[in-house]
C-alpha positions in Angstrom: -0.1 -0.2 0.1 1.2 3.3 -0.7 1.4 6.5 1.7 -1.5 8.8 0.5 -4.1 10.9 2.6 -5.9 9.1 5.3 -3.4 6.3 5.8 -1.9 5.3 9.3 1.8 5.0 8.8 4.5 3.4 11.2 8.0 4.4 11.0 11.0 3.1 12.3 13.3 5.9 12.6 16.7 7.4 14.1 17.2 11.3 14.6 20.6 12.4 14.6 22.2 16.3 14.5 24.5 17.5 11.9 27.5 15.9 13.6 26.0 12.5 13.7 25.3 12.3 17.4 21.9 10.4 17.9 19.5 12.7 19.2 16.7 10.1 19.4 17.2 6.3 18.6 13.4 5.8 17.9 13.1 2.7 20.5 9.4 2.9 19.7 8.1 3.2 16.2 6.5 6.7 15.2 2.8 6.1 14.1 1.1 9.0 12.5 -2.1 9.8 10.3 -1.0 11.2 6.9 -2.4 13.9 5.3 -2.1 17.2 7.0 -3.0 16.3 10.4 0.0 17.9 11.9 1.1 14.5 13.3 4.5 15.1 11.9 6.9 17.4 10.7 5.5 18.8 7.1 8.7 18.2 5.3 8.8 14.6 6.4 5.3 14.1 5.7 5.9 15.4 2.0 8.9 13.3 1.7 7.0 10.3 2.6 3.9 10.7 0.5 3.7 8.0 -2.3 6.3 5.9 -0.4 5.5 2.2 0.2 6.5 -0.5 2.9 10.1 -1.1 3.2 11.2 2.3 1.6 13.9 4.3 3.4 14.1 7.9 3.1 16.6 10.5 4.9 15.8 13.9 5.4 17.6 17.0 6.9 15.4 19.5 8.5 16.8 22.9 9.2 15.5 24.8 13.0 12.9 26.7 11.2 11.4 23.0 9.8 11.7 21.4 13.4 11.8 23.0 16.6 12.6 26.6 15.6 15.4 28.8 16.3 16.7 29.3 19.8 15.0 32.5 21.6 17.3 34.1 24.1 14.1 35.9 25.3 12.7 32.6 26.4 15.6 32.4 28.9 14.9 33.9 32.4 16.3 34.1 35.7 13.5 33.9 38.7 14.0 34.0 42.3 14.2 30.5 43.9 11.4 31.7 46.4 8.9 31.4 43.6 9.5 27.6 43.4 9.0 24.9 45.4 12.1 23.7 47.3 12.7 20.5 46.2 13.3 21.6 42.4 16.2 20.3 40.3 17.9 21.0 37.0 16.2 19.2 34.4 12.8 19.7 35.9 10.0 21.2 33.6 6.8 23.3 34.2 4.1 24.4 32.1 3.2 28.2 32.1 -0.4 28.6 30.8 -0.2 31.4 28.2 -2.4 34.7 28.5 -5.5 35.0 25.8 -4.3 34.1 22.5 -1.0 32.9 23.8 0.2 29.2 23.5 1.2 27.3 26.8 4.9 27.0 27.2 7.0 24.1 28.6 9.9 25.8 30.7 13.0 23.7 31.7 15.0 24.5 34.7 18.5 24.7 33.5 20.5 26.0 36.5 19.9 26.7 40.3 22.3 28.9 42.1 22.8 31.6 44.7 19.1 31.5 45.3 18.3 32.3 41.6 16.6 29.7 39.1 17.4 29.7 35.4 14.4 28.6 33.4 14.3 28.2 29.6 11.3 27.9 27.4 13.0 26.8 24.3 12.5 23.3 23.2 15.7 21.2 23.8 16.5 20.9 20.4 15.7 24.6 19.3 18.3 26.1 17.0 19.4 22.4 15.7 19.2 21.1 12.4 18.2 17.2 12.5 18.6 14.5 9.9 15.9 11.9 10.1 16.6 8.3 8.8 13.4 6.4 8.3 12.1 3.5 6.9 8.4 2.7 6.3 7.4 -0.4 8.5 3.7 -0.5 7.9 1.0 1.4 5.8 -2.7 0.8 6.5 -6.1 2.5 5.8 -7.1 4.9 8.3 -10.6 4.0 10.2 -13.4 6.3 9.8 -13.1 7.1 13.7 -9.2 8.0 13.1 -10.1 10.3 10.2 -13.0 12.1 12.2 -10.7 12.7 15.0 -7.6 13.5 13.2 -5.2 11.0 14.8 -4.6 7.5 15.3 -6.1 5.0 17.4 -5.1 1.7 19.0 -1.5 0.3 19.5 0.9 3.2 19.5 -1.8 5.7 18.9 -4.4 7.4 21.2 -6.6 5.6 23.5 -10.0 6.5 25.0 
């Protein structure tokens, strides 16, 4: 079966940075609903369109096509008293946006001298990514999946 709109696609993949360092070894297959449902990066979906079971693809995404450029304005230094006492570097929390603003996930990147550095950038912001992909499965989506705009069942969404 060919990858076309409203097919459920299962991919085996790895992601590397431009230096060849593994960013995501793809331990779990990536399963998405093909056809503009925002389940996968647009350039990857475009590259996969028309491919068949077993076909391989390597796609390099620039930061603008992946997690965006690094934005210094999303790095803030806050007073440690604003946080619970048991915080640690690496913890993440969500800041709910104002009307019309999207919610942002902030990670704690440093704690020192009563100050906490938080970063709202995605950990891979500013990084080009190279996806090595193999099409592992292609099937027709169910009517329910198409209506809901995402995959159900194994590796997908469960009710």
